[in-house]
N, C-alpha and C positions, 0 to 999 in steps of 0.2 A: 504494500500500500504506500502511496506517496505521503511524505511527511507534510505536516501543516505547521509553518513557522508562526511564532508568536513572540512579540517583544513585550516583556513585563515592565510596566512602569513602576519605579521605586521612588518617585520624587516627593512623596508626602511624608516620609519619615516614619518614626515609630508611633503607631496608633493602637496600643494594646487593649484599649477599652472596647474595641469592636470585636465581635466574633470573627474568626479567620475568613469565613465565607462572605461576611457582610461588610468587610472593610472597604473604604472608598478606594477608587483606583489610585494606585501609587502608594498605598499604605503598607506598612511592614509589621509583621508579627514580632520580629526581633530586629533591633538595630543597636547592637552592643559594642562598645569600644570603638565607635566610629563617629566622625564629626560631620555635621550637616552643612558643608560649605555651599555657596550659591550654585556652583556649576556641577559639583559632584560630592560624593562622600569621601572622606579621607581618614586613614587610621588615626585613632587617638594615640598619643605618645606617652611613654613612661616618664615619670618625674626624674630629674637629675638633681642631686644634692648641689646646692649653690653656696650656702654658708659653710664656713669651715668648722663651726661648732654648733652645738645643739641647744635648744631651749630647755629650761627647767620648768616642769609643770605642764598642765593641760592647756594647749592654745585655745583661745576663745575670742579672737578678733584681731584684725590687722588692717593697716591702711598705709599707702605710700604717698609721699609728697615730694615735689620738686622744690629744692631750696634755692635761695638767691645766689648761693655759691655755685650753682649749675649742676649740683649732684642730687640724685634721688635718694631718699632715706625711707626705709620701711619701718614702721612702728608696729610692734606686736605685743599683745597682752596675753598673759596666761592667768590661771586662777590666782597666782600669788605675785607675779612680777610683770614689769614692763621692760621691753627691749627695743633696741634700735639696731638695724642692720647697717653696718658701716660700708663705706666705699671699698675697704679692704676685705669685705665679705665676712668680717667677724661680727659676732653679736655682743653688744654692750648692754649690760644690765643698768638701766636708768631708772630703776625703782626708787621711790622716795627714800630719803636717808633714814626716815623713821622705821623702815622695815617693810616686810611683805604685806600684800593686800589680802583681802578675804572674799574674793568674788566667786564664792561657791555657787555653781549652777547659774552663773550670769555671764553675759558677754561684755567685752569692752567695746565702746563706741568712740570714734575719734573725729575731730574736726580741727581746722587750723585758723588762726588769726595772724595774718602776716607771717612772721617766722616762728610764732608760738604754736605749740601743739596742745590741744585740750583732750583729755581722756576721761570717760565716765563709765561706771559699772553698777550704779545704784547702791551698792553696799558701802563703798568708800566715798569720801568727799571728792568732788571733781578735782582732777589733777591737771597741772599745767607745766609744760617744759618751755622755758623762756629762751628759745633759740633752738634751731633744729639739731645742733650739735651740743646742746647743754648737757651738764653732768647728770642731773637727776630731776625727776618730776617733783613738784611741791604742790601743796594745797592751793587751789585757785582762790585768789583774794575776793573780798566782798562778802564772805560768809554765805555763799549760795547753798541751797539744799542739795542733798545727794540726788543724782539723776541717772536715769538709764540711757538716755539718748541726748546727743548734742548736735548742733548745726550752727552755721553762721550765715546770716542774711542781712544785707544792707548795713553792715557795721555793728550788728547786734549779735551777741552770743545767746543762743536759745537753748534752754535745757528742758527736757520733757520726761514725764513719768517720774515724779519727784518723791522724795522722802525728807521732810523737814522735822523729823521726830515722829510724824504720822505719815504713813504711806498715802500718797496722793497720785494714783496711777493715771488720772485724767487731767492733770494740771501741767501747765507749762509756765516758764518764767524767762524773761529776757533781760539782758544787761542794758546799761546806758549806751548811747551811740558812741562808737569808737572808744569805749572804755569798758572792756569786758570783765573787769573785776569790780564793777559797781552795779549792784542789784537793788539798791534802794529805790523804791517806787518814787517816780518824779515826773511831772509834766515837762520840766525843763530838759531833762536828759532822755526822757521817753522810756526809761526803764519801767517794766510793769510785769504783771502776771495775769493768767487767765485760767479759770476752771472750765474745761470743755464739758460741761454737765450734759449737754444735749447729745454728745457722742455716745455710741453704744460700745462699752467695753474699755479696758485699759489701753493706753497707748502702746503700740507694738513696733513703731518705727517712725522715722522722720527724715525727709530728704528735701533738698532744694531742687525744684524742677523749673527751669526758666526763671520767671518772676514769682512763681508760686512756692509756698511752703506746704508740702504734702505731709500730713500727720495721719498715719494709719492707726486704727484701733482694731480690736478683735472682730467687730461686726459693723464698722462704719469707717468713713474717711472724712477728716476735717481738712478743708482747704484754707490756707492763710495767705494774705498778701500785704505788702507794705503800703501804708497810707501817708498822705501829706497832712493829715489833720493832727489833733493834739495827741492821739494815740498812735504808736508806731505801727501796729498791725491790726487788721481786721480778720475775723475768722467766720467761716460758715461750716458749722458742724452738723448741719441738717441736709447738706447737698447729696451725700452718698450714704445710703442705708443698706443693710443686709449684704454688705460687702466690706471686707477688711483685709488684713494681712497677718500672716504668721511672722513672728519676729525673725529677722535675718534674711527674709526673702526679698525685701525691698531694694531695688537697684536701679540707678539711672544709667541710660545708654542713649547717647545722642540727645534728641529732643523728646525722649520717652522715658517712662519708668515702668518697671515690670515687678510683679509680686504675685503671690498666691495666698489664699486663705484656706479654710477647711471646706470650701465649695468648689473653687475653680482657680484658674490662672488668668492674669489680667495684664493688659497693656493700657497705659495712661499717657495721653498726649500733654504737651506743655500748656494747653488751654483747658485741661481738666476733663477731656472726653475719655471715658473708660470703655474698653472692649474686652469681652471674654475671648481668650485664645486657647482654652484648655480642652477643646473637644477632641476626643480620641485618646487622651492621656491622663486627664485629671483624676479619674477614679483610681487608676493604678498607682499614680504618683502619691496621692494623698493617703491611700491605704498602706503605702510602703514607709511612711514617715514614722520615726520613733518619737512619739509625742512627749515622752519624758525627757527628751534632750534637744528641745528647740534651740537652746542657747548655742548648740554646736553647728547650726545652719549658717552658711556663708554664701556669698555670691561674688562673681567677677565677670569681666567681659574682655573680649578680644576684638577691638574696633577694626583692626586691619583685616581680619577674616570674617567679621560680622557675626560673632557668636556671643550669646549671653549664657552664663553657667550658674547653676546652683549646686552646692555641695550639702549633703545631709547624711545623718546616720539612719540606716534602714531599720526596720523592725527586727531584722536578723542580725544586727550588729550588737556590740557591747556598749553602745553609746558613742563610739568613735565613728566619724564620717567614713562611709564606705561606698557612696554612690554620688555620681555627678550627673545632672541632667543638663544637656546642651540644647539651646534653642537658637535657630537661625530666624531672627525676626522678619527679615525680608522675604524669605521663602516660607516662613511660618511652619517649620518642621522641627521635630525633636529627635534626639537620640539619647542613649544612656551609656555611661561609663562606670564600670565596676572596678574600684581601686581603693585600697585602704590608705587614708591620709588624715590630715588634721585641719582641714579648712583651706579655702582658696581666696585669692585676692589678685589685683592687678599689680604688675611688676615690670620694671625696666632694668634689664640686665647689662652687665659690662661687656666689652668686646671680648670675643674668644680668639685667642692666638693659636698658633700651630701646636704648642705643647698642650694647651687645654683641650684642643680637638682630639689629640692622640689619647688623652686620658678618658674622655667621654666616649669616643668612638674608636676603640682599638681595631675594629673591623670596618674598613672603608665602605663595604656593601651595606652596612647598617646606618649610614648617614642618610637622614631623611630630608635634608635641606639642600637646595641648589648652591653651588659654589658662590654665586653672585647674590645670594639672598641677603636681605638686610638683617636676618637673624644673627649673623656673625658680628654685626657692627655694635658700637657702643650705644647704650640707651635704647636697645631694641625692645619694643613693647611686647610683652608676652603675658600669659597667665601663670601665676605662681601658686605654690601651696606650701604647707608645712607637711613634710613627708612622715612616714611611719617611724623614722628615727629622730623626729622632732627637729630636723634641720629645715631651713628655708630651701626650697627646691623650685624648679620650673618644669613645665611639660615640654621637654625638648629632646628626650632620649629616643630610644628605639621604638618602633611601632608595637603597640599591643596587639595581641591576637583578637581579631574582630569577628563578629558573626552577624550576618544579615539573613533573615527569612522573610520571603515575600508573602503577601496575601494569597489566598487560594484562588486558583483560576480553573476554568473548565472549557471544553470545546462543545458549546451548544448542548450542554448536559449529556454528552456522549461519553462512553467509556473510551479512554485513550491510554496509550503507553508513551511516556516521555523517553526518547531515545538519546537526545543530546542536549546539553546545556552550554551556552556560551556566555559567561559573565564578561561584560565589557569593562575590563579593568586595565588601566594604563600602567605599564612598566611594573608588573608584579615581580619583585625580587625574591619572594618566598612562595612556596606552594600554596595554591588555592584549592581547597577541597569542596566538593559539591555533593549534596544529598537531595533527593526528591522525596517529599512526604506526600502520601496519597491516601485517600479513603473513598469508599463507594457511596456512603450515606452521611448525612449531616450528623447523625447520632454516633458515628464511629470515631475513634481516635485515629489520627494519622499513623501510617506505617512508613518508616523511612528506609530508603535504599542504602546499600553499602556506600561509604564515601568514595568518591572518584576524584582523582587529581586532574586539574585542567592541564591539558597537554600543550605542546609547542604550537599547535594549530589554533589554540584558544578555546578548544572544546573539552568538555568532560562527558564521557559516554556513560549512559545509565540505561536501566531497563526497569521502569516502575509503572505499574498500571493502576488506574483508578478513574473515578468520575471527577474528583476534585484533587488538585495537586498544588503543592507549593515548592519553592526552591530555597534550600538553606545553603549558604556559603560561609566558609571560614577561611581566613587568610591572615597575612601580616603586612610586611612592607609593600607599598605600592604607591602610585602617583594619583590615584583617583578611581572611583567606581561610579559608573553612569547608569547602566541599565543591564538587563539580562535577556538574552534570546533563548527560546526553547524550541526544539523540534520534536514533534510527536506524531503518532499515527492513531487514527480512530480504529478501535478494535471491536466496537459493538455498541448496541443500544440496550437500555434497560429501563 
């Protein structure tokens, strides 16, 4: 019988909430350890240790800033200490001179005012480092309340989710204009505070998005903006209801911010328009979150490649992050990365010279970057993490073993036998194996063929019969995955 060719669309990314047969065209049952670039999928890369030494304690927050001296500095909080990653790639303990912190089951949040760094964790008084390369954090002046979140907008330091001796999870306070250690309420300096009583739930995050101050709660969102009247800020805590954010998920990317709550995943524009983007993944993602360790959730982005990332501990973890969700906002597709780590953040790394390259890539075939890539240059923008050894690391190592499984397809509901599969993979330097999963009825579990290696002609030969079939591929280093061609023959009707 003649073969019937079929090109399988894989453009929609990971859509695990759908049943395999009901997935939208282009959806994937599995998209693990693969990145959803605009033009193709690309293997996720192993982390490479970047700092020469390790952190002490459990990491729970990090933020990088560009100093006026032209260098980037990464600030990291653990449950007991604050650190700075130096240009020499050493970690300096810049904890307050009085001793360790007590941020049990809480995250550190960071913001900057000129060359000063402010850090909050709700348990300890707000901390300030007066100079990017200062020796130690000290207590922020002005006797502000303890706070879980901090941000700077229009010259005012804003603190949110407060404790002034009494926990006030819906309250915010802001400093005098251009005087961030003055919190005395004053019409002259415009320092003030506000209880967001109309909001639903405690404050779970705060970011500046364009000219807006976005304050998320458990079940609502407050929008704030700067005013020219006698009060510095106005707030609308009734604009968004029955929608909020899980702490740690709020991230800005370009003119948008992204976050998820216990219902869905959302995109918000700089003018406050919110869109649900979680169809096909939200149920699987939210069911996988370890709800007892929300303080270990973190987020980062790769603007050059157009990817937003969330890191979290799954229900199968010990509370340590073991899963990363990758989103391409332009193509609106997701993938998943399974790797043990301790949180993610944006990072700019130093130049890599020949000696460094030899250490990282002892096998030239394992190099995943082009020779003229800006990855090798100084201050290259990448996504960083704290690895399982508690060292600062970045995702630039060898390719992880990835898996893609397509949605199920059929030939006009006819019984067919898949004979050949051609994954359209560019420059695969490692073997790509292919299995075909098939079943005859929707009530059946799929049966998978023996794995077949893609040959030099680009095809993997299989013999698998069924009415509904899917293709599962596993591989390593390659330059991109676009689509899959299948050749099959109809063997009967039923």
